[in-house]
N, C-alpha and C positions, 0 to 999 in steps of 0.2 A: 831778257835782262842783260845778258852778255853783249848782245848787239847794241843795245842802247848805250851801255858804258863805252863800248868801242867807238861809237859815233861821237860821243861826247869828248873822248880823248883825242880824236882826230881833229877836233876844232881847237884844241889847245896847242899853242905854239911853244914848244919846249924842246929841250935837247932829247935826242933819240934815246940816250941811255936812261934818262929819267922816266921817259915814257915806258920803256921796257920794264923797269923796276916796279913802276906803279901798276902796270898791267899784271905782272907776276904776283904782286901782293894781293891785288883784287882776286886773282884766280885762286890763290891759296885760301883766302877767306871764303870764297864760294865753295871750294872743295871741302873745307872743314865743316861748313854748315850741312852740306849734303851727307858727309860721313856721320855727323852727329844725328841727322835725321834717320839714317839707315840703322845706326846703333840703337836709337830709341825704338824704332820699329821692331828690330830683332828682339830687344829686351821684352817689349810688350807681347810679341808673339810667343816667346818662351814662357812668360808668366801665364798667359792665357792657356797655353798648352799644359802647363803644370796644373792649372786649375781644373782643366778638363780631365786630366789623368787622375787627380785627387778625387774629383767627383765620381768618376767611373769606379775607382777603387772602393770608395765609400759605399756606393750603391751595390757593388759586388759583395762587399763584406756584409752589408745589412741583409742582402738576400741570402747569402751563405749562412749567416747566423740564424736567420728566420727558418730556413729550411732545416738546418742542423738542429736548431732548438726544438722545432716541431717534431723532428724525427726522434730526438732524445726524449721529449715529453711522452711520445706515443710508445716508447720502448718499455715493455714490462720487465721488471726486475724480480717479481714474485707473483704468485697466484693464490687464490683461495677457492676451495671447494665448499659449496653449500649443498647438503644432502638431507632430505626428509624422506620422501620418495622422489619428489621433484629434485632433479640434480642440475646445478648450475655452477659454472666456473667463472670467476672474475679475474681479470688480468690487472695488476697493480704496478704503477710506475714508481720512479724514484721519489716522487712527491707525495706518495701514499694516496694517489688518486686512481680511481677505476678507469681504465682506458678501453676495456672491451668486456663483454659478457656473452658467454656461450652456454646454450642449453644442451644437455646430454641425453634428454629423453623428452617424451611428449609432455609430461607433467612439468618439466622444466620450461618448455616453451609456453605453457599456460601461465605460469607465474611471471614470466618475463614480458608477456604481451602487455603493451601499453605502459611499461615502466621505463623511465628515462634515468638510468643509473650511471651513465657515462659522465666523466669529469666531476664525480662526487667522491666523498670519502668512503672508505670501506664500511664504517659504521652506518652511514646513511644508506648505502647501497643494500646492505644486508637487512636493514630495517624495512626498507620498501619491499624487498622480495619476501620476507617472512610475513609481512602484512598481506601481501598478495596471496601467499600460500594459505593464510587463515581465511581470507575472503573466498577462496576457491575450494574450501573444505578439506585441505590437507593437514590441518591441525585438529586433532581429535578433541571433542568437547569434554572427555573424561580426564584430560590431563596426562594421558599416557604417551603422548608423542615425544620423540627425541629428535632434536635438531642438531645435526653434526656440522661443525665448521672446521676445516682442515687447511692449515697454511702449507704452501708449497714453496719452500726456499731452503737454501743451505746456510743462511744467516740466522743463527739462534736468536739474536736480539730482535731482528726484524720479524721472525716467526712469532715471538711473544707479543709484539706490538699488533700484528695483524690479527692474531687470535683474540686478544683482549678487545680490540675494536669491534670485531665481528660478534663476539659474545655480547657486548653491550648493545649493539644494534639489534640483535635477535631478541634479547630480553626486553628491550624497550618496546619492540613491536608486539611481543606476546602480551605484555602488560596493557598496552594501549588498546589491544583487540579484546581484552577481557578474557583471554585464554590462560591456560596453565600448561607448561611444557618444560622439558629438560634440555639444556644446551650442553652438548659434548664437544670438546675441542681437542685437536691433535695436530701433528706436524709430520710431513713427509719430505724427502729430498727431491730436488728438481728432476733428478734422473728418473724417478718413478712416474713422472708426468708423461714422458714419451711412451712408456709401457701402457699406461692407462688410456691414452689417446688411441693407440692401436686397437685396444679392446672396446673402445666406444663408451667408456665410463669415466667418471671423475676419479682423480687420484685418491680422494677421500674414501669413496666407496671401495675402490680396489684395495686400499689399505685394510679395511675391515674384512673383506673377503679373504685376503691373504692371511689374516690372523686365524680365520676359520681353517684355511688349508694347512696351517701349521699344526693344528689340532687333529685334522682329518684330511690327509692328502688325497682322498678319493673325491673330495668336493671340487666342483668346477666353477669357474667364473660365471658361466651361462646359467647355472642354477640360481644364482643370487643377484645377477646384475639388475633385475627389475624389482628386487625385494626392498621393502622399507628398511630404514636404518635400524629400527627397533627389532625387526625380525632377525636381522643378521646378528645383532648383539645378543639376543636371547639364545640363539644357537651357540654362540661362543660360550655363554655362561653354562649352557647345558653340557657342552663338551668339557668345559673346565671342571665342572662338578664331578666328572668321572675320575678325576685324579691324574689325568695324563699330562698335566702341566704344573710347573712351579707356581704356587699361589702368591709368591712374592713379586710376580710380574706386575709392575706398576700400571702398564697400559691396560691390562685385563682387570685390574682392580678398579680403574677409572670406569671401564665399561660396566662392570658389575654394579658400581655405585650409581651410574646413570640409569641402568635398568631397574635397580631397586627403588630409586626415587620415582621413576615413572609408574611403577606398580603401586607405590604408596599413594601417589596422586590419584590413581584410578580408584583405589579402595576408599579414599576419603570422599571422592566424588560420588561413589555408589552409596556410601553411608549417608551422605548429605541428601541424596535423592530419596533414600529410604525414610529418613527422618521427615523429609518434606511430605512424602506420601502419607506417613502415619499422622502427621499434623493435620493434613487435609482430611483424612478419615475421621479424626477426632472432632474436627470443626464441623464436618458434615453431620456427625452423630449428634453433636450438641445442638446444632440448628434444627435437626429432626425432632429431638425431644422438646425443644422450645416450641416448635410448630405444633406438636401433638398437644402440649399443655394449653397453648393458646386456643386450639380448636375445642378442647374440652370445656374451657371457660366459656367460649362462645356458645357451645351447645347448651350448657347449663343456664345461661342467660336467656337463650331463645326458647327453652323448653316450655310447653303449655301446662298450667296447673290443673288439668282436667280431672285427674284422679283424686285430687285432694278433697273436693266437696263430697265425693262419693264416700270416701273413707269417713269423714266427719258425720255425714248423714247416717251411715250405718251404725256408727258408735252412738249417736243420739237416740236412734230407734231402739237399740239394745238397752240403753240406760232406761228409756221409758218403759220398755217391757219388763225390765227387772223391778222398776218402781211399782208398776201395776201388780206384778206378782206379789210383791211385799205387802201392798195394800190389801190384796185379796186374802193373803194369809192372815193379816191382822184382823180383817173383818170376820174371817172364819173363827179365829181364836176368840174374838169378842162374843160371837154368837154362841160359841161352845160354853163359854164362861156364864153367859146369861142363862142358858138352859140349865146349867149345873146349879145355879143359884135358885132358880124356880123349883127345881126338883127338891132342893134342900128345904125350901119353905113348905113345900107340900108335905113332906115327911114330918116336919116339925109340927104342923097342924094336926096331922093324924095322930101323933103321939099325945098331944094335949087332949084330944077328944077321948 
């Protein structure tokens, strides 16, 4: 372009000074355009670079938030022990959702098998596990089973919420299964959880065993780590009745109440079964009497009247014999009277002569 302009200028006949000024002016215009193009390119490059940086930052932020959010969601803030004899511990996050479930014995593994309780509420998780316990025979049919739910947290308000949700879930499961059982709830500090894990039992069961140890220091964890909740509680009541502990202890009063209710349920169930058995016996006896009566009626209808004619014939013969005897007696009497009359006539004739 510059060459073309220069060629054109060379063809113009003008003063040298004018040519130089014109040339300089044209060069300035060309340089300005080039500079403007460079500036636009630089601005565009900076803008595009900013866009790339912003996009990268946004992607990093999203990934960071996702990873951080997931980590926060999966972080437990409290725990719940579920003990019958099956023992299971549930980890609970800040959203009151169950993020993990751990079995602490073989029975716990049994009721956990096939149950998807993760990412559900505490109430729903406990409901499913208690149903599973019922289906696997861990809830006694006589109503004497005690289901223990123990919150593991230092937050009193959170402990109350967890315990109430767990209690509701357990009671709904018991009702829907047609069972009867007692739900006992308690709370322990998070610090107790580390001790329980080292012993291989749930904090809820360790809490009950330690209540036993407070009454009898000779008792060891090994003696009761495989025991049912009710067995541990009954031992606590037995030791308490010895008078070695203050009866005002509210925890022990709750345990005594739970055991008392379970025993009452069992007695009611036994009485109900006894009444059912008596009713069945009475029904069977009534049916037996009715059957005997029906059989007697059938026998009387089907009996042959073979003896009746014999009885009537004998009676008729006897009457005939009696009648014949009477007739003979009358004949004899008549003959006797006739002879008497003849004798009288003869005597009268003799006197006349």
